[in-house]
C-alpha positions as CSV (number, residue, x, y, z in Angstrom):
1,M,19.4,-22.1,-0.9
2,P,19.5,-21.9,2.6
3,E,20.8,-25.0,4.0
4,R,20.8,-26.5,7.8
5,E,23.0,-29.6,9.2
6,E,21.6,-32.7,10.0
7,R,23.0,-35.3,11.8
8,G,26.4,-34.2,10.5
9,T,24.8,-34.3,6.7
10,T,24.1,-30.5,4.7
11,V,20.1,-30.0,3.9
12,P,18.0,-27.3,2.1
13,D,16.3,-25.2,4.2
14,E,13.1,-25.2,2.3
15,A,11.1,-23.0,5.0
16,A,13.7,-20.2,4.7
17,E,12.7,-19.7,1.3
18,R,8.5,-19.9,1.5
19,P,7.0,-16.4,2.6
20,S,5.0,-16.7,5.4
21,P,1.9,-18.1,5.3
22,S,-0.1,-14.6,6.3
23,A,2.0,-12.6,3.7
24,G,0.9,-14.1,1.3
25,R,-2.7,-13.9,2.4
26,L,-2.1,-10.5,3.3
27,L,-1.7,-8.9,0.0
28,P,-5.2,-10.3,-1.8
29,L,-6.9,-9.0,1.1
30,L,-5.7,-5.5,1.1
31,A,-5.5,-5.4,-2.9
32,G,-9.5,-6.6,-2.0
33,F,-10.1,-3.9,0.1
34,F,-9.0,-1.3,-1.3
35,V,-10.5,-2.4,-4.9
36,V,-14.2,-2.0,-2.7
37,V,-13.5,1.4,-1.7
38,Q,-12.4,2.3,-4.5
39,L,-15.8,1.0,-6.0
40,V,-17.8,2.6,-2.7
41,A,-16.3,5.6,-3.7
42,V,-16.6,5.8,-7.6
43,Y,-19.9,4.5,-7.4
44,L,-21.9,6.4,-4.3
45,P,-24.7,8.8,-5.0
46,G,-24.5,12.5,-4.0
47,S,-26.0,14.4,-2.1
48,P,-28.2,17.6,-3.4
49,D,-26.1,20.2,-1.0
50,G,-22.9,18.4,-2.3
51,G,-21.9,17.1,0.9
52,L,-18.4,14.8,-0.4
53,E,-16.9,18.2,-1.3
54,L,-14.3,19.5,0.8
55,P,-14.6,23.0,0.3
56,W,-11.9,24.2,2.9
57,L,-9.2,22.2,1.1
58,P,-9.6,22.6,-2.8
59,G,-8.8,19.9,-5.3
60,A,-9.1,17.4,-2.6
61,D,-11.2,15.1,-4.6
62,K,-8.8,14.9,-7.5
63,I,-5.9,13.8,-4.6
64,V,-8.9,11.6,-3.7
65,H,-9.6,10.6,-7.0
66,S,-5.8,9.6,-7.6
67,L,-5.2,7.8,-4.5
68,I,-8.3,5.2,-5.5
69,F,-7.0,4.2,-8.4
70,A,-3.1,4.2,-7.4
71,I,-3.3,2.3,-4.6
72,P,-5.9,-0.9,-6.1
73,V,-3.8,-0.6,-8.8
74,Y,0.2,-1.1,-7.4
75,L,-1.8,-3.8,-5.2
76,L,-2.8,-5.6,-8.0
77,A,0.1,-5.4,-10.0
78,R,2.1,-6.6,-6.8
79,L,0.0,-9.6,-6.6
80,T,-0.8,-10.7,-10.2
81,R,2.6,-9.3,-11.9
82,R,0.5,-7.9,-15.0
83,V,1.1,-4.2,-14.4
84,G,0.3,-3.3,-18.1
85,L,-3.3,-5.6,-18.1
86,V,-4.1,-4.2,-14.5
87,A,-3.0,-0.6,-15.7
88,G,-5.0,-1.2,-18.9
89,L,-8.5,-2.3,-17.4
90,F,-8.3,0.6,-14.5
91,A,-8.0,2.9,-16.8
92,V,-11.3,1.9,-18.5
93,H,-13.1,1.7,-15.8
94,A,-11.8,5.6,-15.0
95,V,-13.4,6.5,-18.1
96,V,-16.0,4.4,-17.6
97,S,-17.1,5.5,-14.4
98,E,-16.8,9.1,-15.1
99,L,-19.3,8.9,-17.6
100,I,-21.8,6.3,-15.5
101,Q,-21.5,9.5,-12.7
102,W,-22.5,11.9,-15.7
103,R,-25.7,9.6,-17.2
104,F,-26.7,7.6,-13.9
105,I,-25.8,8.2,-10.5
106,P,-27.9,10.8,-9.0
107,Y,-26.3,14.0,-7.5
108,R,-23.0,12.9,-9.8
109,D,-21.2,14.6,-12.5
110,G,-19.0,12.9,-15.0
111,D,-15.7,15.1,-14.5
112,P,-12.9,14.9,-17.2
113,W,-10.7,16.0,-14.7
114,D,-11.5,13.1,-12.7
115,A,-10.8,11.1,-14.9
116,V,-7.2,12.8,-15.7
117,A,-6.2,12.3,-11.8
118,D,-7.8,8.9,-11.9
119,L,-5.1,7.7,-15.1
120,V,-2.6,10.1,-13.2
121,G,-2.7,7.6,-10.1
122,I,-2.9,4.8,-12.3
123,G,0.5,6.2,-13.9
124,L,2.2,6.6,-10.3
125,A,1.3,3.1,-9.5
126,V,2.9,1.8,-13.1
127,V,6.2,4.1,-11.9
128,L,6.4,3.2,-8.4
129,F,5.5,-1.0,-9.1
130,R,8.6,-0.6,-11.6
131,R,10.7,1.2,-9.5
132,S,10.1,-1.6,-6.7
133,Q,11.0,-4.1,-9.1
134,T,14.4,-2.8,-9.9
135,S,15.5,-2.1,-7.0
136,W,14.7,-5.9,-5.8
137,R,17.4,-7.5,-8.4
């Protein structure tokens, strides 16, 4: 524990060990923001003309699927330290969301390859989280 001198005595410096208040609030805000982004992206109705597609960049939707699952999983794992639970919940959500898109959301379809991209993003987040934990020790 870092120490400081006060009138000839050495006392522990608790302030040196505490993270800054702004850093402690940023992670939950970021995690919440990216969960909302994911939910909007996954459950936003499509359009009859396929307006959400990027024909000039084939496969872009799979990259987006991976990212909208990887980022919140990574952030929530950092926040909660329960990477298995977070990854498991998001994996179930990946499959269920495709079924909901297929059955209930106008102009959207349930694509099994989207679910695979979601799972790849979740796996990537788990690997990055675990690597970050071992590199900090």
